[in-house]
Biotite code that builds the C-alpha atoms (Angstrom):
import biotite.structure as struc

atoms = struc.array([
    struc.Atom([3.903, -2.652, -15.280], chain_id="A", res_id=1, res_name="UNK", atom_name="CA", element="C"),
    struc.Atom([5.327, -6.057, -14.408], chain_id="A", res_id=2, res_name="UNK", atom_name="CA", element="C"),
    struc.Atom([7.136, -4.651, -11.387], chain_id="A", res_id=3, res_name="UNK", atom_name="CA", element="C"),
    struc.Atom([3.907, -3.128, -10.092], chain_id="A", res_id=4, res_name="UNK", atom_name="CA", element="C"),
    struc.Atom([2.011, -6.383, -10.575], chain_id="A", res_id=5, res_name="UNK", atom_name="CA", element="C"),
    struc.Atom([4.793, -8.394, -8.939], chain_id="A", res_id=6, res_name="UNK", atom_name="CA", element="C"),
    struc.Atom([4.627, -6.105, -5.896], chain_id="A", res_id=7, res_name="UNK", atom_name="CA", element="C"),
    struc.Atom([0.822, -6.346, -5.841], chain_id="A", res_id=8, res_name="UNK", atom_name="CA", element="C"),
    struc.Atom([1.138, -10.138, -6.014], chain_id="A", res_id=9, res_name="UNK", atom_name="CA", element="C"),
    struc.Atom([3.421, -10.195, -2.972], chain_id="A", res_id=10, res_name="UNK", atom_name="CA", element="C"),
    struc.Atom([1.059, -7.934, -1.065], chain_id="A", res_id=11, res_name="UNK", atom_name="CA", element="C"),
    struc.Atom([-1.882, -10.164, -1.987], chain_id="A", res_id=12, res_name="UNK", atom_name="CA", element="C"),
    struc.Atom([-0.040, -13.292, -0.822], chain_id="A", res_id=13, res_name="UNK", atom_name="CA", element="C"),
    struc.Atom([0.779, -11.611, 2.489], chain_id="A", res_id=14, res_name="UNK", atom_name="CA", element="C"),
    struc.Atom([-2.840, -10.553, 2.951], chain_id="A", res_id=15, res_name="UNK", atom_name="CA", element="C"),
    struc.Atom([-4.152, -13.963, 1.938], chain_id="A", res_id=16, res_name="UNK", atom_name="CA", element="C"),
    struc.Atom([-1.976, -15.798, 4.438], chain_id="A", res_id=17, res_name="UNK", atom_name="CA", element="C"),
    struc.Atom([-3.712, -13.812, 7.178], chain_id="A", res_id=18, res_name="UNK", atom_name="CA", element="C"),
    struc.Atom([-7.203, -14.483, 5.853], chain_id="A", res_id=19, res_name="UNK", atom_name="CA", element="C"),
    struc.Atom([-7.114, -18.042, 4.511], chain_id="A", res_id=20, res_name="UNK", atom_name="CA", element="C"),
    struc.Atom([-8.375, -20.301, 7.258], chain_id="A", res_id=21, res_name="UNK", atom_name="CA", element="C"),
    struc.Atom([-7.487, -17.668, 9.869], chain_id="A", res_id=22, res_name="UNK", atom_name="CA", element="C"),
    struc.Atom([-3.768, -17.665, 9.188], chain_id="A", res_id=23, res_name="UNK", atom_name="CA", element="C"),
    struc.Atom([-3.257, -21.371, 8.608], chain_id="A", res_id=24, res_name="UNK", atom_name="CA", element="C"),
    struc.Atom([-0.729, -20.769, 5.841], chain_id="A", res_id=25, res_name="UNK", atom_name="CA", element="C"),
    struc.Atom([2.511, -18.820, 5.717], chain_id="A", res_id=26, res_name="UNK", atom_name="CA", element="C"),
    struc.Atom([3.207, -16.727, 2.610], chain_id="A", res_id=27, res_name="UNK", atom_name="CA", element="C"),
    struc.Atom([5.773, -19.218, 1.255], chain_id="A", res_id=28, res_name="UNK", atom_name="CA", element="C"),
    struc.Atom([3.219, -22.039, 1.608], chain_id="A", res_id=29, res_name="UNK", atom_name="CA", element="C"),
    struc.Atom([0.581, -20.140, -0.371], chain_id="A", res_id=30, res_name="UNK", atom_name="CA", element="C"),
    struc.Atom([3.123, -19.362, -3.069], chain_id="A", res_id=31, res_name="UNK", atom_name="CA", element="C"),
    struc.Atom([3.543, -23.117, -3.578], chain_id="A", res_id=32, res_name="UNK", atom_name="CA", element="C"),
    struc.Atom([-0.224, -23.496, -4.063], chain_id="A", res_id=33, res_name="UNK", atom_name="CA", element="C"),
    struc.Atom([-0.829, -20.698, -6.572], chain_id="A", res_id=34, res_name="UNK", atom_name="CA", element="C"),
    struc.Atom([0.815, -20.025, -9.916], chain_id="A", res_id=35, res_name="UNK", atom_name="CA", element="C"),
    struc.Atom([2.470, -16.594, -9.694], chain_id="A", res_id=36, res_name="UNK", atom_name="CA", element="C"),
    struc.Atom([3.164, -16.294, -13.414], chain_id="A", res_id=37, res_name="UNK", atom_name="CA", element="C"),
    struc.Atom([-0.401, -17.207, -14.367], chain_id="A", res_id=38, res_name="UNK", atom_name="CA", element="C"),
    struc.Atom([-1.870, -14.702, -11.912], chain_id="A", res_id=39, res_name="UNK", atom_name="CA", element="C"),
    struc.Atom([0.356, -11.880, -13.162], chain_id="A", res_id=40, res_name="UNK", atom_name="CA", element="C"),
    struc.Atom([-0.372, -12.774, -16.801], chain_id="A", res_id=41, res_name="UNK", atom_name="CA", element="C"),
    struc.Atom([-4.122, -12.740, -16.133], chain_id="A", res_id=42, res_name="UNK", atom_name="CA", element="C"),
    struc.Atom([-3.806, -9.360, -14.459], chain_id="A", res_id=43, res_name="UNK", atom_name="CA", element="C"),
    struc.Atom([-1.911, -7.998, -17.447], chain_id="A", res_id=44, res_name="UNK", atom_name="CA", element="C"),
    struc.Atom([-4.532, -9.374, -19.818], chain_id="A", res_id=45, res_name="UNK", atom_name="CA", element="C"),
    struc.Atom([-7.252, -7.589, -17.853], chain_id="A", res_id=46, res_name="UNK", atom_name="CA", element="C"),
    struc.Atom([-5.316, -4.320, -17.742], chain_id="A", res_id=47, res_name="UNK", atom_name="CA", element="C"),
    struc.Atom([-4.039, -4.435, -21.324], chain_id="A", res_id=48, res_name="UNK", atom_name="CA", element="C"),
    struc.Atom([-6.683, -6.325, -23.352], chain_id="A", res_id=49, res_name="UNK", atom_name="CA", element="C"),
    struc.Atom([-5.674, -7.145, -26.886], chain_id="A", res_id=50, res_name="UNK", atom_name="CA", element="C"),
    struc.Atom([-1.936, -7.073, -26.259], chain_id="A", res_id=51, res_name="UNK", atom_name="CA", element="C"),
    struc.Atom([-0.071, -10.360, -26.314], chain_id="A", res_id=52, res_name="UNK", atom_name="CA", element="C"),
    struc.Atom([1.780, -11.404, -23.204], chain_id="A", res_id=53, res_name="UNK", atom_name="CA", element="C"),
])
């Protein structure tokens, strides 16, 4: 599950860099702004409610 979410995270960062302020940021710049671990943990919590992460 973590591998799938990690891949989805990378895809989301790539997509976001195209959409945020019309491509103002590169993927590596956005990754500095957001917390990858927190995003993946939140996704897991939504997918697997009640299980500790």
